[in-house]
DSSP file (Angstrom, degrees, kcal/mol; ACC not computed):
  #  RESIDUE AA STRUCTURE BP1 BP2  ACC     N-H-->O    O-->H-N    N-H-->O    O-->H-N    TCO  KAPPA ALPHA  PHI   PSI    X-CA   Y-CA   Z-CA
    1    1 A M              0   0    0      0, 0.0    39,-0.2     0, 0.0     2,-0.1   0.000 360.0 360.0 360.0 144.5  110.6   97.9   88.6
    2    2 A S        -     0   0    0     37,-2.3     2,-0.4     1,-0.1    32,-0.0  -0.404 360.0-109.9 -68.3 147.1  106.9   98.8   89.2
    3    3 A D    >   -     0   0    0      1,-0.1     3,-1.7    -2,-0.1     4,-0.2  -0.675  13.5-148.6 -86.7 125.9  106.4  102.3   90.4
    4    4 A A  G >  S+     0   0    0     -2,-0.4     3,-1.7     1,-0.3    -1,-0.1   0.796  96.0  67.4 -66.0 -25.6  105.3  102.7   94.1
    5    5 A S  G 3  S+     0   0    0      1,-0.3    -1,-0.3     3,-0.0    -2,-0.0   0.582  85.0  71.8 -71.3  -6.0  103.3  105.9   93.1
    6    6 A A  G <  S+     0   0    0     -3,-1.7     2,-0.3     2,-0.0    -1,-0.3   0.538  89.7  77.7 -82.1  -8.0  100.9  103.7   91.1
    7    7 A F    <   +     0   0    0     -3,-1.7     2,-0.3    -4,-0.2    14,-0.1  -0.762  58.5 176.5-104.6 147.5   99.5  102.3   94.4
    8    8 A S        -     0   0    0     -2,-0.3     2,-0.3    12,-0.1    16,-0.1  -0.981  12.6-152.6-144.9 157.9   97.1  104.0   96.7
    9    9 A I        -     0   0    0     -2,-0.3     3,-0.1    41,-0.1     8,-0.1  -0.929  12.4-143.4-129.4 155.7   95.3  103.2   99.9
   10   10 A N    >   -     0   0    0     -2,-0.3     3,-2.1     5,-0.1     5,-0.1  -0.878  12.1-171.2-117.5  96.6   92.0  104.4  101.4
   11   11 A P  T 3  S+     0   0    0      0, 0.0    -1,-0.1     0, 0.0     6,-0.1   0.745  85.9  56.3 -62.0 -24.0   92.6  104.6  105.2
   12   12 A G  T 3  S+     0   0    0     -3,-0.1    -2,-0.0     2,-0.0    -3,-0.0   0.553  84.5 107.6 -82.5  -8.8   88.8  105.2  105.8
   13   13 A S  S <  S-     0   0    0     -3,-2.1     4,-0.1     1,-0.1    -3,-0.0  -0.408  72.2-135.9 -75.0 145.7   87.9  101.9  104.0
   14   14 A P  S    S+     0   0    0      0, 0.0    -1,-0.1     0, 0.0     3,-0.1   0.673  83.6  94.7 -70.9 -16.7   86.7   99.1  106.1
   15   15 A E  S    S-     0   0    0     -5,-0.1    -5,-0.1     1,-0.1    -2,-0.1  -0.642  90.5-107.9 -76.3 130.5   88.9   96.8  104.0
   16   16 A P    >>  -     0   0    0      0, 0.0     4,-1.9     0, 0.0     3,-0.5  -0.189  24.2-118.9 -57.8 147.9   92.3   96.3  105.7
   17   17 A I  H 3> S+     0   0    0      1,-0.3     4,-2.6     2,-0.2     5,-0.2   0.881 112.9  56.9 -57.7 -42.7   95.2   98.1  104.0
   18   18 A Y  H 3> S+     0   0    0      1,-0.2     4,-1.9     2,-0.2    -1,-0.3   0.867 107.3  48.4 -59.9 -37.0   97.0   94.8  103.3
   19   19 A R  H <> S+     0   0    0     -3,-0.5     4,-2.7     2,-0.2    -1,-0.2   0.850 107.2  56.2 -73.8 -34.7   94.0   93.6  101.4
   20   20 A Q  H  X S+     0   0    0     -4,-1.9     4,-2.1     1,-0.2    -2,-0.2   0.939 110.0  46.1 -59.5 -45.4   93.8   96.9   99.4
   21   21 A L  H  X S+     0   0    0     -4,-2.6     4,-2.2     1,-0.2    -2,-0.2   0.901 111.0  52.1 -69.3 -34.9   97.3   96.3   98.3
   22   22 A M  H  X S+     0   0    0     -4,-1.9     4,-2.6    -5,-0.2    -2,-0.2   0.953 110.5  47.8 -60.1 -49.4   96.7   92.7   97.4
   23   23 A E  H  X S+     0   0    0     -4,-2.7     4,-2.7     1,-0.2    -1,-0.2   0.885 110.6  51.6 -63.0 -38.4   93.7   93.6   95.2
   24   24 A Q  H  X S+     0   0    0     -4,-2.1     4,-2.2     2,-0.2    -1,-0.2   0.906 112.4  45.9 -65.4 -40.7   95.7   96.4   93.5
   25   25 A L  H  X S+     0   0    0     -4,-2.2     4,-2.0     2,-0.2    -2,-0.2   0.892 111.9  50.8 -68.6 -38.1   98.5   94.0   92.6
   26   26 A R  H  X S+     0   0    0     -4,-2.6     4,-2.5    -5,-0.2    -2,-0.2   0.935 112.6  47.4 -60.2 -47.0   96.1   91.3   91.5
   27   27 A R  H  X S+     0   0    0     -4,-2.7     4,-2.3     1,-0.2     6,-0.3   0.897 110.3  51.3 -62.9 -40.9   94.3   93.9   89.2
   28   28 A R  H  X>S+     0   0    0     -4,-2.2     6,-1.8     1,-0.2     5,-1.3   0.871 113.8  44.7 -67.2 -36.1   97.6   95.2   87.8
   29   29 A V  H ><5S+     0   0    0     -4,-2.0     3,-0.7     4,-0.2    59,-0.2   0.895 112.2  52.5 -71.7 -42.1   98.7   91.6   87.0
   30   30 A A  H 3<5S+     0   0    0     -4,-2.5    58,-1.5     1,-0.2    -2,-0.2   0.859 111.4  46.1 -62.3 -38.3   95.3   90.8   85.5
   31   31 A S  H 3<5S-     0   0    0     -4,-2.3    -1,-0.2    -5,-0.2    -2,-0.2   0.636 114.4-114.8 -83.5 -10.2   95.4   93.8   83.3
   32   32 A G  T <<5S+     0   0    0     -3,-0.7    -3,-0.2    -4,-0.5    -4,-0.1   0.461  83.7 121.9  90.7   0.5   98.9   93.2   82.1
   33   33 A A  S   <S+     0   0    0     -5,-1.3     2,-0.4    -6,-0.3    -4,-0.2   0.839  82.3  37.8 -65.2 -31.8  100.3   96.4   83.7
   34   34 A L  S    S-     0   0    0     -6,-1.8    -2,-0.3    -9,-0.1     2,-0.3  -0.983  84.3-168.4-118.0 133.7  102.6   94.0   85.7
   35   35 A V    >   -     0   0    0     -2,-0.4     3,-2.7     1,-0.1    45,-0.5  -0.795  35.4 -68.0-120.3 162.9  104.0   91.0   83.8
   36   36 A A  T 3  S+     0   0    0     48,-0.5    45,-0.2    -2,-0.3    46,-0.1  -0.145 120.3  17.5 -50.0 131.2  105.9   87.9   84.8
   37   37 A G  T 3  S+     0   0    0     43,-2.6    -1,-0.3     1,-0.3     2,-0.3   0.259  91.6 133.1  89.0 -12.6  109.4   88.6   86.0
   38   38 A Q    <   -     0   0    0     -3,-2.7    42,-2.0    43,-0.1    -1,-0.3  -0.523  58.1-118.5 -74.3 136.6  108.7   92.3   86.6
   39   39 A E  B     -A   79   0A   0     -2,-0.3   -37,-2.3    40,-0.2    40,-0.3  -0.442  19.7-145.3 -72.4 143.9  109.8   93.6   89.9
   40   40 A V        -     0   0    0     38,-2.3    38,-0.2   -39,-0.2     3,-0.1  -0.704  39.4 -82.0-100.0 159.4  107.4   95.0   92.4
   41   41 A P        -     0   0    0      0, 0.0    -1,-0.1     0, 0.0    37,-0.1  -0.258  55.5-101.4 -58.8 148.3  108.3   97.9   94.7
   42   42 A S     >  -     0   0    0      1,-0.1     4,-2.8    -3,-0.1     5,-0.3  -0.248  29.1-110.2 -66.1 160.4  110.3   96.9   97.7
   43   43 A V  H  > S+     0   0    0      1,-0.2     4,-2.5     2,-0.2     5,-0.2   0.943 120.7  46.7 -56.2 -47.7  108.5   96.6  101.0
   44   44 A R  H  > S+     0   0    0      1,-0.2     4,-2.1     2,-0.2    -1,-0.2   0.903 112.8  48.9 -66.0 -39.8  110.4   99.7  102.3
   45   45 A E  H  > S+     0   0    0      2,-0.2     4,-2.5     1,-0.2    -1,-0.2   0.944 115.0  43.4 -65.7 -47.4  109.8  101.7   99.1
   46   46 A L  H  X S+     0   0    0     -4,-2.8     4,-1.9     1,-0.2    -2,-0.2   0.895 113.5  51.5 -68.1 -38.6  106.0  101.0   99.0
   47   47 A A  H  X>S+     0   0    0     -4,-2.5     5,-2.2    -5,-0.3     4,-0.5   0.903 112.8  45.7 -66.0 -41.1  105.6  101.6  102.8
   48   48 A L  H ><5S+     0   0    0     -4,-2.1     3,-0.7    -5,-0.2    -2,-0.2   0.922 111.7  50.8 -65.2 -46.6  107.3  105.0  102.5
   49   49 A A  H 3<5S+     0   0    0     -4,-2.5    -2,-0.2     1,-0.2    -1,-0.2   0.841 120.6  35.5 -62.4 -32.1  105.4  106.0   99.4
   50   50 A L  H 3<5S-     0   0    0     -4,-1.9    -1,-0.2    -5,-0.2    -2,-0.2   0.405 105.5-126.5-103.8   1.8  102.0  105.2  101.1
   51   51 A A  T <<5 +     0   0    0     -3,-0.7     2,-0.3    -4,-0.5    -3,-0.2   0.951  66.0 128.5  49.9  54.6  103.1  106.2  104.7
   52   52 A I      < -     0   0    0     -5,-2.2    -1,-0.2    -6,-0.1    -2,-0.1  -0.846  69.1 -78.2-130.8 171.1  102.2  102.8  106.2
   53   53 A N    >>  -     0   0    0     -2,-0.3     3,-1.6     1,-0.1     4,-1.2  -0.484  34.2-133.4 -71.5 132.3  103.8  100.3  108.3
   54   54 A P  H 3> S+     0   0    0      0, 0.0     4,-2.6     0, 0.0     5,-0.2   0.790 104.9  64.5 -59.0 -26.5  106.3   98.1  106.4
   55   55 A M  H 3> S+     0   0    0      1,-0.2     4,-2.2     2,-0.2     5,-0.1   0.788  96.7  57.2 -67.0 -26.6  104.8   95.0  108.1
   56   56 A T  H <> S+     0   0    0     -3,-1.6     4,-2.0     2,-0.2    -1,-0.2   0.907 109.5  43.1 -69.6 -44.3  101.5   95.7  106.3
   57   57 A V  H  X S+     0   0    0     -4,-1.2     4,-2.7     2,-0.2     5,-0.2   0.912 113.1  54.0 -68.3 -40.4  103.2   95.6  102.9
   58   58 A S  H  X S+     0   0    0     -4,-2.6     4,-2.8     2,-0.2    -2,-0.2   0.914 107.0  50.6 -58.2 -43.5  105.2   92.5  104.0
   59   59 A K  H  X S+     0   0    0     -4,-2.2     4,-2.6     2,-0.2     5,-0.2   0.952 111.0  48.4 -58.1 -51.7  101.9   90.8  104.9
   60   60 A A  H  X S+     0   0    0     -4,-2.0     4,-2.2     1,-0.2    -2,-0.2   0.933 113.9  46.4 -55.5 -49.4  100.4   91.6  101.5
   61   61 A Y  H  X S+     0   0    0     -4,-2.7     4,-2.1     1,-0.2    -1,-0.2   0.902 112.2  51.0 -65.3 -41.0  103.5   90.4   99.6
   62   62 A S  H  X S+     0   0    0     -4,-2.8     4,-2.2    -5,-0.2    -1,-0.2   0.908 111.2  46.6 -64.1 -39.8  103.7   87.2  101.7
   63   63 A L  H  X S+     0   0    0     -4,-2.6     4,-1.3     2,-0.2    -1,-0.2   0.870 113.4  49.0 -71.5 -34.4  100.1   86.3  101.2
   64   64 A L  H  <>S+     0   0    0     -4,-2.2     5,-2.4    -5,-0.2     6,-1.1   0.827 110.3  52.0 -69.4 -30.7  100.4   87.0   97.4
   65   65 A E  H ><5S+     0   0    0     -4,-2.1     3,-0.9     4,-0.2    -2,-0.2   0.901 108.1  51.9 -66.4 -43.9  103.6   84.8   97.4
   66   66 A A  H 3<5S+     0   0    0     -4,-2.2    -2,-0.2     1,-0.3    -1,-0.2   0.792 109.2  49.3 -65.8 -30.0  101.6   82.0   99.1
   67   67 A E  T 3<5S-     0   0    0     -4,-1.3    -1,-0.3    -5,-0.1    -2,-0.2   0.518 119.5-111.9 -89.6  -4.7   98.9   82.2   96.4
   68   68 A G  T < 5S+     0   0    0     -3,-0.9    15,-0.2    -4,-0.4    -3,-0.2   0.530  88.1 111.6  95.1   5.9  101.5   82.1   93.7
   69   69 A L  S   <S+     0   0    0     -5,-2.4    12,-3.0    -6,-0.2     2,-0.3   0.879  78.9  37.8 -80.4 -38.8  101.1   85.6   92.3
   70   70 A L  E     -B   80   0A   0     -6,-1.1     2,-0.4    10,-0.3    10,-0.2  -0.789  69.9-151.0-113.6 156.2  104.6   86.9   93.5
   71   71 A E  E     -B   79   0A   0      8,-3.0     8,-2.3    -2,-0.3     2,-0.5  -0.989  10.0-140.3-129.0 134.0  107.9   85.1   93.7
   72   72 A R        -     0   0    0     -2,-0.4     2,-0.5     6,-0.2     6,-0.1  -0.796  13.3-161.9 -94.9 133.7  110.7   85.8   96.1
   73   73 A R    >   -     0   0    0      3,-0.5     3,-2.7    -2,-0.5    -2,-0.0  -0.975  30.9-106.6-117.6 123.9  114.2   85.7   94.8
   74   74 A R  T 3  S-     0   0    0     -2,-0.5     3,-0.1     1,-0.3    -2,-0.0  -0.176 100.2  -4.4 -51.9 120.0  117.0   85.3   97.4
   75   75 A G  T 3  S+     0   0    0      1,-0.2    -1,-0.3     0, 0.0     2,-0.2   0.415 122.3  84.2  80.2  -5.7  118.8   88.6   97.8
   76   76 A L  S <  S-     0   0    0     -3,-2.7    -3,-0.5     1,-0.1    -1,-0.2  -0.744  87.4 -77.6-125.5 174.2  116.8   90.4   95.1
   77   77 A A        -     0   0    0     -2,-0.2    -4,-0.2     1,-0.1     2,-0.1  -0.251  52.6 -98.7 -66.2 156.4  113.5   92.1   94.7
   78   78 A M        -     0   0    0    -38,-0.2   -38,-2.3    -6,-0.1     2,-0.3  -0.482  43.4-163.0 -76.7 153.9  110.2   90.2   94.5
   79   79 A V  E     -AB  39  71A   0     -8,-2.3    -8,-3.0   -40,-0.3     2,-0.3  -0.851  30.7 -87.7-131.4 159.8  108.8   89.6   91.0
   80   80 A V  E     - B   0  70A   0    -42,-2.0   -43,-2.6   -45,-0.5   -10,-0.3  -0.575  61.7-102.3 -65.8 136.7  105.5   88.7   89.4
   81   81 A A    >   -     0   0    0    -12,-3.0     3,-1.9    -2,-0.3   -43,-0.1  -0.255  22.0-120.6 -67.8 148.7  105.6   84.9   89.3
   82   82 A A  G >  S+     0   0    0      1,-0.3     3,-0.5   -46,-0.1   -46,-0.1   0.722 107.2  68.5 -63.7 -23.9  106.4   83.3   86.0
   83   83 A K  G 3  S+     0   0    0      1,-0.3     3,-0.3   -15,-0.2    -1,-0.3   0.615  89.4  69.0 -73.8  -8.8  103.0   81.4   85.8
   84   84 A H  G <   +     0   0    0     -3,-1.9   -48,-0.5     1,-0.2    -1,-0.3  -0.259  60.5 132.9-100.7  45.9  101.3   84.8   85.3
   85   85 A R    <   +     0   0    0     -3,-0.5     2,-0.3    -2,-0.2   -49,-0.2   0.837  58.6  55.0 -66.0 -39.0  102.7   85.4   81.9
   86   86 A R  S    S-     0   0    0     -3,-0.3     2,-0.2   -51,-0.1   -54,-0.2  -0.660  84.9-112.7-103.6 153.9   99.5   86.5   80.2
   87   87 A A        -     0   0    0     -2,-0.3   -56,-0.2   -56,-0.1   -57,-0.2  -0.514  46.2-102.4 -72.2 149.8   97.0   89.1   81.0
   88   88 A R        -     0   0    0    -58,-1.5    -1,-0.1   -59,-0.2    -4,-0.0  -0.270  40.1 -95.0 -70.3 161.9   93.7   87.7   82.0
   89   89 A S     >  -     0   0    0      1,-0.1     4,-2.3    -3,-0.1     5,-0.2  -0.263  36.9-103.5 -71.0 166.1   90.7   87.6   79.7
   90   90 A Q  H  > S+     0   0    0      1,-0.2     4,-2.7     2,-0.2     5,-0.2   0.887 123.4  53.8 -56.8 -42.2   88.1   90.4   79.7
   91   91 A A  H  > S+     0   0    0      1,-0.2     4,-2.0     2,-0.2    -1,-0.2   0.904 109.1  47.6 -59.1 -44.3   85.8   88.0   81.7
   92   92 A E  H  > S+     0   0    0      2,-0.2     4,-1.4     1,-0.2    -1,-0.2   0.873 112.3  48.6 -65.8 -38.9   88.4   87.4   84.3
   93   93 A R  H  X S+     0   0    0     -4,-2.3     4,-1.6     2,-0.2    -2,-0.2   0.904 110.4  51.7 -68.2 -40.4   89.2   91.1   84.7
   94   94 A M  H  X S+     0   0    0     -4,-2.7     4,-1.9     1,-0.2    -2,-0.2   0.883 107.3  54.0 -62.2 -38.2   85.4   91.9   84.9
   95   95 A A  H  < S+     0   0    0     -4,-2.0    -1,-0.2     1,-0.2    -2,-0.2   0.826 107.6  49.4 -65.3 -33.3   85.1   89.3   87.7
   96   96 A L  H  < S+     0   0    0     -4,-1.4     4,-0.4     1,-0.2    -1,-0.2   0.789 113.3  47.2 -72.2 -31.4   87.9   91.0   89.6
   97   97 A L  H >X S+     0   0    0     -4,-1.6     4,-2.0     1,-0.2     3,-0.6   0.784  92.9  80.6 -80.7 -27.9   86.1   94.4   89.2
   98   98 A R  H 3X S+     0   0    0     -4,-1.9     4,-2.8     1,-0.2     5,-0.2   0.871  86.7  52.8 -53.5 -47.5   82.7   93.1   90.2
   99   99 A P  H 3> S+     0   0    0      0, 0.0     4,-1.8     0, 0.0    -1,-0.2   0.881 110.6  49.1 -62.3 -34.4   83.1   93.1   94.1
  100  100 A A  H <> S+     0   0    0     -3,-0.6     4,-2.1    -4,-0.4    -2,-0.2   0.915 114.0  45.6 -66.6 -42.4   84.3   96.8   94.0
  101  101 A L  H  X S+     0   0    0     -4,-2.0     4,-2.7     2,-0.2    -1,-0.2   0.868 110.4  53.5 -69.9 -36.6   81.4   97.8   91.9
  102  102 A A  H  X S+     0   0    0     -4,-2.8     4,-2.1    -5,-0.2    -1,-0.2   0.885 109.3  48.8 -67.6 -38.0   78.9   95.8   94.0
  103  103 A Q  H  X S+     0   0    0     -4,-1.8     4,-2.0    -5,-0.2    -2,-0.2   0.901 112.9  48.0 -65.3 -42.8   80.2   97.7   97.1
  104  104 A A  H  X S+     0   0    0     -4,-2.1     4,-2.4     2,-0.2    -2,-0.2   0.913 111.0  51.1 -66.1 -42.0   79.8  101.0   95.3
  105  105 A A  H  X S+     0   0    0     -4,-2.7     4,-2.5     1,-0.2    -2,-0.2   0.915 108.9  50.5 -63.3 -43.0   76.3  100.1   94.1
  106  106 A E  H  X S+     0   0    0     -4,-2.1     4,-2.3     1,-0.2    -1,-0.2   0.932 110.8  49.4 -62.4 -42.2   75.3   99.2   97.7
  107  107 A A  H  X S+     0   0    0     -4,-2.0     4,-2.1     1,-0.2    -2,-0.2   0.914 110.2  51.5 -57.2 -44.8   76.6  102.6   98.9
  108  108 A A  H  <>S+     0   0    0     -4,-2.4     5,-2.6     1,-0.2     4,-0.4   0.898 110.9  47.2 -60.2 -42.5   74.7  104.3   96.1
  109  109 A R  H ><5S+     0   0    0     -4,-2.5     3,-0.8     3,-0.2    -1,-0.2   0.894 110.6  51.8 -68.3 -38.2   71.4  102.6   97.1
  110  110 A Q  H 3<5S+     0   0    0     -4,-2.3    -1,-0.2     1,-0.2    -2,-0.2   0.843 113.4  44.8 -64.7 -34.1   72.0  103.4  100.8
  111  111 A L  T 3<5S-     0   0    0     -4,-2.1    -1,-0.2    -5,-0.2    -2,-0.2   0.471 111.4-125.2 -86.1  -1.8   72.5  107.1   99.9
  112  112 A E  T < 5 +     0   0    0     -3,-0.8     2,-0.4    -4,-0.4    -3,-0.2   0.881  48.7 167.1  53.5  47.7   69.5  106.9   97.6
  113  113 A V      < -     0   0    0     -5,-2.6    -1,-0.2    -6,-0.1    -2,-0.1  -0.760  41.8-108.9 -88.5 133.3   71.5  108.1   94.7
  114  114 A E    >>  -     0   0    0     -2,-0.4     4,-2.2     1,-0.1     3,-0.5  -0.349  25.0-121.9 -61.7 139.2   69.7  107.8   91.3
  115  115 A P  H 3> S+     0   0    0      0, 0.0     4,-2.6     0, 0.0     5,-0.2   0.895 111.7  50.9 -51.5 -45.7   71.3  105.0   89.1
  116  116 A Q  H 3> S+     0   0    0      1,-0.2     4,-2.6     2,-0.2     5,-0.2   0.873 109.3  51.0 -64.5 -36.6   72.1  107.4   86.3
  117  117 A D  H <> S+     0   0    0     -3,-0.5     4,-2.3     2,-0.2    -1,-0.2   0.891 111.0  48.4 -67.7 -40.5   73.8  109.9   88.6
  118  118 A A  H  X S+     0   0    0     -4,-2.2     4,-2.4     2,-0.2    -2,-0.2   0.908 112.1  48.5 -68.3 -39.3   75.9  107.1   90.0
  119  119 A L  H  X S+     0   0    0     -4,-2.6     4,-2.7    -5,-0.2    -2,-0.2   0.915 111.1  50.8 -63.2 -42.4   76.9  105.9   86.5
  120  120 A D  H  X S+     0   0    0     -4,-2.6     4,-2.1     2,-0.2    -2,-0.2   0.908 111.4  48.6 -62.0 -41.6   77.7  109.6   85.5
  121  121 A L  H  X S+     0   0    0     -4,-2.3     4,-2.6     2,-0.2    -1,-0.2   0.919 110.2  51.4 -60.7 -46.1   79.9  109.9   88.6
  122  122 A F  H  X S+     0   0    0     -4,-2.4     4,-2.7     1,-0.2    -2,-0.2   0.934 108.5  50.6 -58.2 -49.1   81.6  106.6   87.8
  123  123 A K  H  X S+     0   0    0     -4,-2.7     4,-1.2     1,-0.2    -1,-0.2   0.891 110.4  50.5 -59.3 -39.4   82.4  107.7   84.3
  124  124 A T  H >X S+     0   0    0     -4,-2.1     4,-0.6     1,-0.2     3,-0.6   0.939 111.2  48.1 -61.0 -45.6   83.9  111.0   85.6
  125  125 A I  H >< S+     0   0    0     -4,-2.6     3,-1.1     1,-0.2    -2,-0.2   0.897 106.2  57.6 -64.6 -39.7   86.0  109.1   88.0
  126  126 A L  H 3< S+     0   0    0     -4,-2.7    -1,-0.2     1,-0.3    -2,-0.2   0.801 108.8  46.6 -57.3 -30.2   87.2  106.7   85.3
  127  127 A H  H << S+     0   0    0     -4,-1.2    -1,-0.3    -3,-0.6    -2,-0.2   0.533  92.3 100.9 -93.6  -6.9   88.5  109.6   83.3
  128  128 A E  S << S-     0   0    0     -3,-1.1     3,-0.1    -4,-0.6    -3,-0.0  -0.379  85.2 -96.7 -74.8 155.4   90.3  111.4   86.2
  129  129 A E        -     0   0    0      1,-0.1    -1,-0.1    -2,-0.1    -2,-0.1  -0.522  44.6-106.5 -67.8 138.1   94.0  111.1   86.6
  130  130 A P              0   0    0      0, 0.0    -1,-0.1     0, 0.0    -4,-0.0  -0.339 360.0 360.0 -62.9 146.5   95.0  108.4   89.0
  131  131 A R              0   0    0   -125,-0.1  -124,-0.1    -3,-0.1    -2,-0.0   0.481 360.0 360.0 -78.6 360.0   96.3  109.7   92.3
């Protein structure tokens, strides 16, 4: 089973929490960190770990099931759908990363942060331990 502690949310983000969870699951599948048939944390487990409403997790899972990323098994935990057997290519993973970086770049421009300073900060953050 996937570890609920691998997920995090940013309550101050303008992006709804359910979308934050969806993007994290998409990225974990794209990178190969979650593979076909692997269980995802239960709704209750993830909601408790993140201190959020279980309906928020349920909404994210339902939408991911509708798009074919997750599969519901009667009486069992949800799993990554079988059609997602392989990790995505580097180009596909970069395409998933681009929106987050575009948002960060826009924030840096608005704050008038020098590009090199923003890149240095990004490198630092990349090497930090995940929360």
